Short mmCIF file of the C-alpha atoms (twelve columns), coordinates in Angstrom:
data_MODEL
# 
_entry.id   MODEL 
# 
loop_
_atom_site.group_PDB 
_atom_site.id 
_atom_site.type_symbol 
_atom_site.label_atom_id 
_atom_site.label_alt_id 
_atom_site.label_comp_id 
_atom_site.label_asym_id 
_atom_site.label_seq_id 
_atom_site.Cartn_x 
_atom_site.Cartn_y 
_atom_site.Cartn_z 
_atom_site.pdbx_PDB_model_num 
ATOM 1  C CA . VAL A 1  218.695 247.031 177.820 1 
ATOM 2  C CA . PRO A 2  217.053 249.955 179.704 1 
ATOM 3  C CA . PRO A 3  216.919 252.131 176.585 1 
ATOM 4  C CA . ARG A 4  215.070 249.356 174.763 1 
ATOM 5  C CA . GLU A 5  212.341 249.375 177.428 1 
ATOM 6  C CA . GLU A 6  211.814 253.100 176.819 1 
ATOM 7  C CA . SER A 7  211.098 252.452 173.144 1 
ATOM 8  C CA . PRO A 8  207.885 250.406 173.762 1 
ATOM 9  C CA . ALA A 9  206.701 252.893 176.390 1 
ATOM 10 C CA . PRO A 10 206.397 255.870 173.929 1 
ATOM 11 C CA . ALA A 11 204.772 253.523 171.384 1 
ATOM 12 C CA . GLU A 12 201.949 252.887 173.836 1 
ATOM 13 C CA . GLN A 13 201.229 256.618 174.281 1 
ATOM 14 C CA . PRO A 14 200.383 257.276 170.580 1 
ATOM 15 C CA . ALA A 15 198.194 254.129 170.557 1 
ATOM 16 C CA . PRO A 16 195.611 255.405 173.125 1 
ATOM 17 C CA . ALA A 17 195.576 258.839 171.452 1 
ATOM 18 C CA . PRO A 18 194.084 257.593 168.139 1 
ATOM 19 C CA . ALA A 19 191.550 255.473 170.037 1 
ATOM 20 C CA . ALA A 20 190.115 258.619 171.600 1 
ATOM 21 C CA . SER A 21 189.899 260.350 168.197 1 
ATOM 22 C CA . GLU A 22 187.948 257.436 166.703 1 
ATOM 23 C CA . SER A 23 185.418 257.541 169.572 1 
ATOM 24 C CA . THR A 24 184.886 261.284 168.995 1 
ATOM 25 C CA . LEU A 25 184.549 261.014 165.222 1 
ATOM 26 C CA . PRO A 26 181.447 258.725 165.198 1 
ATOM 27 C CA . PRO A 27 179.416 260.795 167.685 1 
ATOM 28 C CA . VAL A 28 180.108 263.968 165.670 1 
ATOM 29 C CA . SER A 29 178.628 262.506 162.488 1 
ATOM 30 C CA . PRO A 30 175.202 261.504 163.913 1 
ATOM 31 C CA . PRO A 31 172.856 263.936 165.731 1 
ATOM 32 C CA . HIS A 32 173.838 262.275 169.030 1 
ATOM 33 C CA . VAL A 33 176.471 264.962 169.629 1 
ATOM 34 C CA . PRO A 34 174.935 265.990 173.000 1 
ATOM 35 C CA . THR A 35 174.718 262.360 174.119 1 
ATOM 36 C CA . ALA A 36 178.347 261.722 173.086 1 
ATOM 37 C CA . ARG A 37 179.606 264.184 175.719 1 
ATOM 38 C CA . PRO A 38 177.621 262.727 178.636 1 
ATOM 39 C CA . TYR A 39 178.677 259.253 177.542 1 
ATOM 40 C CA . GLN A 40 182.240 259.969 178.701 1 
ATOM 41 C CA . ASP A 41 181.024 261.202 182.098 1 
ATOM 42 C CA . THR A 42 178.850 258.072 182.511 1 
ATOM 43 C CA . GLN A 43 181.780 255.832 181.614 1 
ATOM 44 C CA . ALA A 44 183.672 257.182 184.653 1 
ATOM 45 C CA . GLU A 45 180.686 256.617 186.971 1 
ATOM 46 C CA . GLU A 46 179.819 253.262 185.390 1 
ATOM 47 C CA . LEU A 47 176.479 253.644 187.212 1 
ATOM 48 C CA . ASP A 48 174.809 255.647 184.450 1 
ATOM 49 C CA . VAL A 49 176.196 253.310 181.762 1 
ATOM 50 C CA . PRO A 50 173.571 250.536 182.458 1 
ATOM 51 C CA . ASP A 51 170.777 253.090 182.619 1 
ATOM 52 C CA . PHE A 52 171.816 254.670 179.289 1 
ATOM 53 C CA . LEU A 53 171.963 251.233 177.615 1 
ATOM 54 C CA . LYS A 54 168.457 250.425 178.892 1 
# 
């Protein structure tokens, strides 16, 4: 039973990896490259997020 639990765990790791790649692909295409980088920093603070949306 324990070995089966380890199977799902590794499956979750690859899942988040692709998600990050997708978020970086879109910003690279448009001229918002500089804004894409700060976006990550604002996400952590959550305080700049509302301001950026406005």
